[in-house]
N, C-alpha and C positions, 0 to 999 in steps of 0.2 A: 509425593509428587516431585519428581527431579530434573534440576534443566537442562536445558536438551541441547545438544552440538549444534553450530552452527551446518546446515547440508553443503558439503561442496563439492563440485568436481574438478577431478586434477585427471593428468595425463603421468602415467609411471607413480602415482602417489602410492607407498607401502601400506599393508595392512595394519603392520604396529605403530604409522604412525597416527592411520585413523583409532585404531584403540586407543593410543595414548591422548589422543581429543575427547572424547567421550568419557576416561577416568577422568580426567584434569574440569570435567567442566561438569561432572556429575559431586563430585566432591563438596560445591561452594550451594551452604547453607539457604533454602528456601523461606524466605518472610514466611511469619505466623500472621494469620490475618488480625491487624493489630485494632486496638481496643480506640474506640473514638469517642468523644460526645458531638454527637452531631447538635446541629445546626440546620440542616436540610433535610426533605426525606423522599427521595423520589421512588416513582412507585412505577410497574410495570403499567401502563396505562392499558394495553392489547396487542396482542404476538397471535400468529398462525405458521404455523408448518411449513415448509417448502425441503420436498423431498428430503433429502436424508444430511444435508450440509457437504462435513466437505471430510468427517470421521479424522483422522488420524493422521490425516494428511497435512503440509501447509503450505495453503491454498490462500489469501485474504479478500475472499470477497468478500461488495461486501454491498449494500444495495444502494438504488441511485433513484432519487426524487425528481420526476422532471412529467410536464405536462398533463398534473392532478394524479398519478400514480409513481408508487410506488415500486420499483423494477426489483426483481427478488430473482437470483439464481441457484443451485446447487450446483455442487463436480461432476453431479451424473448427468448432468443435462435436462434438467427440469428449473423452468422462466419462468414467474409468476407475474401477474403487472396486477397489483392490489389499489385496486381506487383510493388516491392519501387520505382523504378524510373519512370517510367512513369504514375503509378498512376490508368490503365487498369486492369479494375476487372479481374483475376484468378479465382477464382470458388469459388464459397457462400453454405452455409447448414442452413437450420433451424431445429435445435437438437430436439426439439418441435415436431415438425414432424414428419423427422427420426424414432422417439424414442416413438409414438404415440398410442402405443402398449404395450406401457411398463409403471411404476409405474410414471412417468413425467404427464401422461395425469389427473390422480387422485393427482398431487398438485401443481395445477396451470403453466404447461407447467414449462419451467428451471429452472427457478430463478437464472439464474448465478449471481455468485458474484465473483468466484474467478479466477481468470486468466487475462491475456493468456498466457502461453508458451512455448513459442517454445522450444527444444534440440530433440538432439536423432530421426532425419529427421521427426518427431511429433509434435502436439500439443494440449498442454491438458488445461483441460475447469476445471471446477467446480462450485457447487453451494448450493443454500439453505437448499436443501433434500438430500442432501451429497455427491449429484452425481457427478461422474469424472468421464471422457470418455477422452480419448486419437485419434485423426483426424492424419491420412497420413498428410502431410504436404505441399505433392505436389499436393494431387488432393480435402482431404477433406473428404474422407471417412472416416465413422468410423473401430477404430482399435479396442479397447475394450472399454466397461465399470463396471463399480463398486458403489456398494456401500458404504460409508467412517462412520464409528462411530456417525457423527454428521455434524451442517452444515462447507462448505467450503466457508469461509473468505474474502483466500487471495487467492493469485498464487502459485499454485504447484513447485514445489522446485524438479531439476532434477541434482543428486550425479552419475554420470556415468551410471549405469543398478536403478540406483534406481530412484522414484516420489515419493516425501512423500508431504503429503499438512498436513497440521495448522486444526484442528476441534473446532466448538463450545464449543465440550462436554471437552475437555481441553488434548488429544488427538495429536500424530506425530505419526502420520499413515504414513507406505509405502508397493508401491506396484511396480515388476517386471516390467519396463517402452517398454519391449516387448510384454507382455501377459496378463500382471493389475493380476496377483496372486497377493492373500496377503503374507507381506513376517513380518511386524510386527510389533507391537505398543506399541509406550513412553504413559506412563500416568504420565502428572501430578496434583498438588489439584489447584481443582478450587472452589474459596472459596464463599462461602454466595453470594454474590455479583460481578459483573464484566462486565468492557463494553464487549458490545455485538462485539465484532470483534477480528482479530489474526492478527502476522506479519507473512510472511512467511519466513520462514529459508536459513537460507545462509549457503551456501555448502562447503571447505575447509582438503584436507586432509586427509576423510576418511569420517568427521565429520558435520551431520548438527548440526548448530547453530540456536535455538530460543528462541526465552520470551515467557513467563506463564505467566497466567493471577495473580499468586502467584508473580507476582514480579522477577522472577531471571528470569537468560540467563544459559540453559545447550547447553553440547554436548551432543550429544549422535548419539553412533558410525553408520554407516551405514550396517555393515555386518552384528549386531545383535540385535540393537536395546535397545543396554544399553547404560546408560548416563556413561560418562568417568569423568563429573563432573557438578554440580548446585553452580550457586553462589546466595542469593539476589543478586538486584543493591538498591535494598533501603526497608526498614524496615518499614514497614506502622505502621502511629500511628493516635491516633485518639479515639473519644467518638464515633462514629456510622460508621456503614459500609460506607458511602458513602465518608466519611474522610481516611478510609481504605481502599481505592481503592489500588493498585497500579503493574495494569497491564502492562508489556511489551508487547505491541502491535502492533513491530515496526520490521521489517526485520535488526536482525544482520550486524555492518558495519564490513567487515572483510578488515583491513587496515595490512600488513608485518604478527608481531610478536604480533600484538593486534585487538580487537573488540570495538567497539562504539556501546555502546545500550542506549535508553531511555526510561523511564519510565512516568506513568501517576500517576502525583499529586506526582513524585518521582523527582531520579536527573539522572544524565546524569552523564557515566563512563566510562572508556577506564579499561579498563584488558586484561590480558596475555591472547592470544590465546591457550598455551598451558596448565594452569591449572586454571584461573578462577583468578586470585586474581587480586583488582581492583587497579588499580596505582593510579587513582584520581576519586574525587565524586564531583559533582555540583549540587550545586538545578537550576534544570527544570524540566518542567513538559508535554506532548507531546503524542501525538501515531502516528506521524507522520516518515516517515523515515528520515530519516540522510545524508547529500551528504558531499561532503569532496573535498578542490582540495587543492592540495599544503600542509600545512601547518592545513591548515582550517578546521574544521569541520562547517557546516552548518545547524541551528534547527530553525523548525519554530514549536510553543507552541501552548497552546490547545485556546491562544486569538489571532494568528496572526502577533506576535509579534516574529520580527525574528534575528539569532542571525551569529556571526563568531566569534567560541571558537580554541583555541591556542590545536592543537590533543595531543599535544606534554605535559601541564600539566593543562587545563584544564583552565583556560584563557580565558575571555571575548576580544572580538579582537572590535568588532564596533556589537550596538544595532539598531534596526529600529523598531518601532513603527507607522507609519506611516499605517501601512495598520490594523489596531486593528480589530478585529471582523469580518474581511472583508472572512471568513472560506477559509483562504488559501489552495491551496495544498501543501503538501510535496516538497522541494526544488530542484532542481536541476541541474545543475553545464554547463551552457555555452561560452564557450571560457571565457569570463573577465568576464562574468555575475552571478547570479543565477535570475531564473526562477520560479514562482509561478504564481497557475492561481487562481481564486477569484469566487465570490458566481453569482458576476455579468455578470463574462464570461471575460473579461483581464486578457491578462497572462502581467505581469508586470517583467520589466529588471531591479536588481539592481548590481550595479559596486559590486564585489568583494570583491573589496580593502576601500572601508571607508561606503559601503553599501547604500548608496545614491543612487533613483530610476534614473534611465536614459532613459526611456523608457517602452513604454509598445503597447498592441497591441489589439482590440475589437475581438474576435474572435467566442461568442457563445453567445446571452444576455440569452439563457435558464442554464449560469452556467458553470464553470472547479472544476472537483472535484476530480480527480486522477491526482498518479503523473505526471509533463510533464515528455514524454518517447526522451533523444537527442541522434541521431545517426548520424554523425558526424558534418557537418552541417546545420545540419534541427531537428528542435522540432516540436514532436509531442502528438500533445493532443483532449480531446477526452470530450464531453461536455455530457451533461443531457441529452437530448436532441436526442442525437445520431451521433452525427458532431461530427470526423473526419478530422483534419487539419493540416496541413506541414506549419508551418514557418519557415522564412528565412533572414538576412539581407539583403538588396538589397547591 
């Protein structure tokens, strides 16, 4: 399996440049599955199929757990709620069928790629057509739906009575959680060339913290949609638009009085939550969400190298390159381990103290693409073919 070239959106970009990007990326070798001395033996304790998954598309659909239920969605509009304890189906809904008289019929169905978020007794999902809907979390009945001003490629974020979505057109749009009334729009600059992706916003103390396509992190006030501050985390450099891409396509990680963010082609930074002042900055490139435990941050970079970084000063604690170019998911912390999935459908367990791979389990050969979801002593993953699985340690 060859490494895929980052999808980009460009104005006036020639086909020759795109071809060059493709040939450059595919020359990099994919690491074979490494031999390990296993000390943990994870197993798939439950699984179910949800529609057709995402297929070959790069939709980071990920399960959500709340209200005693596991919510899962596929790209084509099927949403299923399972009882989180028993795994029994509680309800299911086909959005494309439910909204068959609407614009979805003209847009090749739902094309869901943003979600799923469960909050305020509702389930929120969105799609590439800008479609955003809120469903009753208990019954699956539609509550409201709206059309946002651009593609929705990351999960909605709920802050009290407001739900926001980050769009592919460079806006953060806010809606009332109860009825979908549009409240405000925050606009950021969209560069000529940008990765096709957005990160979800984080919410804390009346502000939505969001990364932008021009390499900034901003905090947007919930009550009025105005930016309290905007701070570049990387100044784009280079002689062409490819080398100047610096998208922050991940969800800022908030911890105490600081936030942590990383950009593509740029930096990993620690920032003051209140002012946006950069505390430290280190050279890493990633579009993946970060994970944290204790004093360490955990990062998977663009080539599948895994790092532990001291969040106090940005110093590297350890690195692991055994899974290079295996198209790793964002990392998640599970007990004493970091877990990441790969394109062949393996879930890898990495000792978070020293970075050694200590276990793995094959989940689904179609591959894992979205970040594993850790709930207490269970891990949930969703494969490209729509298989949702619960992973446990015996």
